[in-house]
C-alpha positions in Angstrom: -3.4 39.2 14.2 -5.3 39.9 10.9 -8.4 41.9 10.5 -10.7 38.9 10.8 -9.2 38.0 14.1 -9.5 41.6 15.4 -13.2 41.5 14.4 -13.7 38.2 16.3 -11.8 39.7 19.3 -14.1 42.8 19.2 -17.3 40.7 19.1 -16.1 38.5 22.0 -15.0 41.5 24.1 -18.4 43.2 23.6 -20.1 40.0 25.0 -17.6 39.8 27.9 -18.0 43.5 28.7 -21.8 43.1 28.8 -21.6 40.2 31.3 -18.9 41.8 33.5 -21.0 45.0 33.7 -24.0 42.9 35.0 -21.9 40.7 37.3 -19.1 42.9 38.5 -20.3 46.5 37.9 -19.2 49.3 35.7 -16.2 50.3 37.8 -14.7 46.9 38.6 -11.0 46.5 37.4 -11.8 43.5 35.2 -14.6 45.5 33.6 -12.3 48.4 32.9 -9.6 46.1 31.6 -12.1 44.6 29.1 -13.2 48.1 28.1 -9.6 49.0 27.4 -9.1 45.9 25.4 -12.2 46.6 23.4 -10.9 50.1 22.7 -7.7 48.5 21.3 -9.8 46.3 19.0 -11.6 49.3 17.7 -8.2 51.0 17.0 -7.0 47.9 15.1 -10.2 48.0 13.0 -9.8 51.7 12.2 -12.8 52.7 14.4 -10.8 55.4 16.0 -13.7 57.6 17.3 -15.2 54.6 19.2 -11.7 53.8 20.6 -11.3 57.4 21.7 -14.7 57.5 23.5 -14.1 54.2 25.3 -10.5 55.1 26.3 -11.8 58.4 27.7 -14.4 56.6 29.9 -11.8 54.1 31.1 -9.3 56.8 31.9 -11.8 58.8 34.1 -12.8 55.6 36.0 -9.2 54.6 36.5 -8.2 58.0 37.8 -11.0 57.7 40.3 -10.3 54.1 41.3 -6.5 53.8 41.0 -5.2 57.4 41.1 -3.5 59.5 38.4 -0.1 57.9 38.7 -1.0 54.2 38.6 0.6 52.2 35.7 -2.9 51.2 34.4 -4.0 54.8 34.4 -0.9 55.9 32.6 -1.4 53.1 30.0 -4.9 54.3 29.3 -3.8 57.9 29.0 -1.2 56.8 26.5 -3.9 54.8 24.5 -6.2 57.8 24.5 -3.3 59.9 23.2 -2.9 57.5 20.3 -6.6 57.7 19.6 -6.2 61.5 19.3 -3.3 60.9 16.9 -5.4 58.5 14.8 -8.1 61.1 14.6 -5.7 63.9 13.6 -5.9 65.7 17.0 -2.1 65.9 17.2 -1.8 68.8 19.6 -4.1 67.0 22.1 -2.1 63.8 21.6 1.2 65.6 22.3 -0.1 67.3 25.4 -1.3 64.0 26.9 1.9 62.2 26.0 4.0 64.9 27.7 2.0 64.3 30.9 2.3 60.5 30.6 6.1 60.8 30.0 6.7 63.0 33.0 4.6 60.7 35.3 6.4 57.5 33.9 9.8 59.1 34.5 8.7 59.7 38.2 7.1 56.3 38.8 9.1 53.9 36.6 12.4 55.8 35.9 13.9 57.3 32.8 15.2 54.0 31.4 12.1 51.8 31.9 10.8 50.2 28.6 7.4 51.8 29.1 9.0 55.3 29.6 11.0 54.8 26.4 7.8 53.7 24.5 6.2 57.0 25.7 9.2 59.0 24.5 9.0 57.3 21.1 5.3 58.0 20.9 5.8 61.6 21.8 8.4 61.8 19.0 5.7 60.7 16.6 3.4 63.5 17.8 6.3 66.0 17.2 6.5 64.6 13.6 2.7 64.9 13.2 3.0 68.6 14.2 5.9 69.3 11.9 8.5 69.4 14.6 10.8 67.0 12.8 14.1 68.0 14.4 12.6 67.5 17.9 11.3 64.1 16.8 14.7 63.0 15.4 16.5 64.1 18.6 14.1 62.2 20.8 14.2 59.1 18.7 18.0 59.0 18.7 17.9 58.9 22.5 15.2 56.3 22.6 17.0 54.1 20.1 20.3 54.2 22.0 18.6 53.2 25.2 16.5 50.4 23.7 19.5 48.9 22.0 21.2 48.7 25.4 18.2 47.4 27.3 16.2 45.4 24.8 18.8 44.5 22.1 19.2 45.3 18.4 16.5 43.0 17.2 13.7 43.6 19.7 10.4 44.7 18.0 10.4 47.9 19.9 13.9 48.7 18.9 13.1 48.1 15.3 10.0 50.2 15.6 12.0 53.1 16.9 14.6 52.6 14.1 11.8 52.8 11.6 10.4 56.0 13.1 13.9 57.6 13.1 14.1 56.7 9.5 10.8 58.5 8.9 12.2 61.5 10.6 15.3 61.5 8.3 12.7 61.5 5.4 10.9 64.4 6.9 14.2 66.3 7.2 15.1 65.6 3.6 17.9 63.1 4.5 16.4 60.5 2.1 19.5 58.4 1.6 19.9 57.9 5.4 16.2 57.1 5.6 16.4 54.5 2.8 19.5 52.8 4.3 17.9 52.5 7.8 14.6 51.3 6.4 16.3 48.5 4.5 17.9 47.3 7.7 14.7 47.5 9.7 12.8 45.6 6.9 15.2 42.7 6.8 15.2 42.4 10.6 11.4 42.6 10.9 11.0 39.9 8.2 13.2 37.7 10.3 11.8 38.5 13.7 8.1 39.2 12.9 7.5 37.6 9.5 6.8 38.9 6.1 3.1 39.5 6.6 3.2 41.2 10.0 1.6 44.7 10.1 4.8 46.3 11.3 6.8 44.7 8.4 4.3 45.9 5.9 4.4 49.4 7.3 8.2 49.4 6.9 7.9 48.1 3.3 5.5 51.0 2.6 7.9 53.5 4.2 10.8 52.1 2.2 8.7 52.6 -1.0 8.3 56.3 0.0 12.1 56.6 0.3 12.5 55.1 -3.1 10.1 57.7 -4.5 11.9 60.5 -2.6 15.1 59.4 -4.3 13.5 59.2 -7.8 13.5 55.4 -7.8 9.8 55.3 -8.8 9.9 51.8 -10.4 11.2 50.3 -7.2 8.6 52.2 -5.2 5.8 50.9 -7.4 7.0 47.3 -7.2 7.1 47.4 -3.4 3.8 49.2 -3.1 2.1 46.5 -5.2 3.4 43.9 -2.8 2.3 45.9 0.3 -1.2 46.5 -1.2 -1.8 42.8 -1.9 -0.7 41.8 1.5 -2.7 44.5 3.3 -5.8 43.5 1.3 -5.3 39.9 2.6 -4.4 40.8 6.2 -6.5 43.9 6.8 -9.2 43.9 4.1 -9.8 46.1 1.2 -11.4 49.0 3.1 -9.0 49.3 6.0 -7.4 52.8 6.4 -3.9 51.4 6.0 -4.9 49.6 2.8 -6.3 52.8 1.4 -3.1 54.7 2.3 -1.1 52.2 0.4 -3.5 52.5 -2.6 -2.9 56.3 -2.5 0.8 55.9 -2.4 0.7 53.4 -5.3 -1.4 56.0 -7.3 1.4 58.5 -6.7 4.0 56.1 -8.1 1.9 55.5 -11.2 1.8 59.3 -11.7 5.6 59.5 -11.2 6.0 56.8 -13.9 3.7 58.6 -16.3 0.9 56.0 -15.9 -1.7 58.7 -15.3 -4.8 56.8 -16.2 -3.9 54.1 -13.7 -3.2 56.7 -11.1 -6.5 58.5 -11.8 -8.6 55.3 -11.5 -6.9 54.3 -8.2 -7.3 57.8 -6.7 -11.0 57.8 -7.6 -11.4 54.4 -6.0 -9.6 55.6 -2.8 -11.7 58.7 -2.6 -15.0 56.8 -2.9 -13.9 54.3 -0.3 -12.8 57.1 2.1 -16.2 58.9 1.7 -18.1 55.7 2.5 -15.9 54.5 5.4 -14.1 57.4 6.9 -16.0 60.4 5.8 -12.9 61.5 3.9 -11.0 62.5 7.0 -8.0 60.2 6.6 -5.2 61.3 4.2 -4.6 58.9 1.3 -0.8 59.1 1.4 1.8 59.3 4.2 4.3 57.5 6.3 3.1 54.7 8.6 4.3 54.8 12.2 3.8 52.3 15.0 2.8 53.6 18.4 2.5 51.3 21.4 1.7 51.7 25.0 1.9 48.8 27.5 
């Protein structure tokens, strides 16, 4: 789904939510489901504060109506944790994910796909907090189980492989990271398509590995492709588009094209001030977090 479709989905969900509140009430399961879906739309559009606030409301109401251990409650807790991550509140995100993981182990079992998704998401929080060895160890476990349960080419398996590759990067194992990212990229192109957001994230991450290995021309060429596709799919002002612009600027610098780098960084900074208040970093590794 591209940015325009997410915008349409958001507008439709706002209308549906208004009607359901009038007809069914604020606490009806269908109303809460629509609120949760609207929060997801906000997340996809980069409106993370709105997503966080809505997820927090849904979580409290689901705790009251369904109990703390209900699958829908746990899904909402997971989504709220991701909103914390998106806003840079990584310690809060980690603490909430630990709770979700323990409850999912109890309710669903250690090998359930939703439990494994939570383990993978917790690994991302470890990375966000600089606990890269912990992240790597958890991702190795998740990947092994997902390969057995879901198969080598399942989107969730590929997502975990990509995140493990990012952990290799964080630990300075750049050749391992590059090799794994190449595999993930080829599989995602086949399974998801060349323009899917997860495929583009992996392309961006592979470019970072090229930079880490001093292959700056390859990094630049890949980032140019990612940037154009993200502009088309997400729009010029989306946070992920801006991150790609920042990474491309770094590649220009590494290649001695300092004027191009300067112009691009100024552009990114201005857009961030307008749209994000300058809170989102302009460079970094893209990760995929999902809760069911």
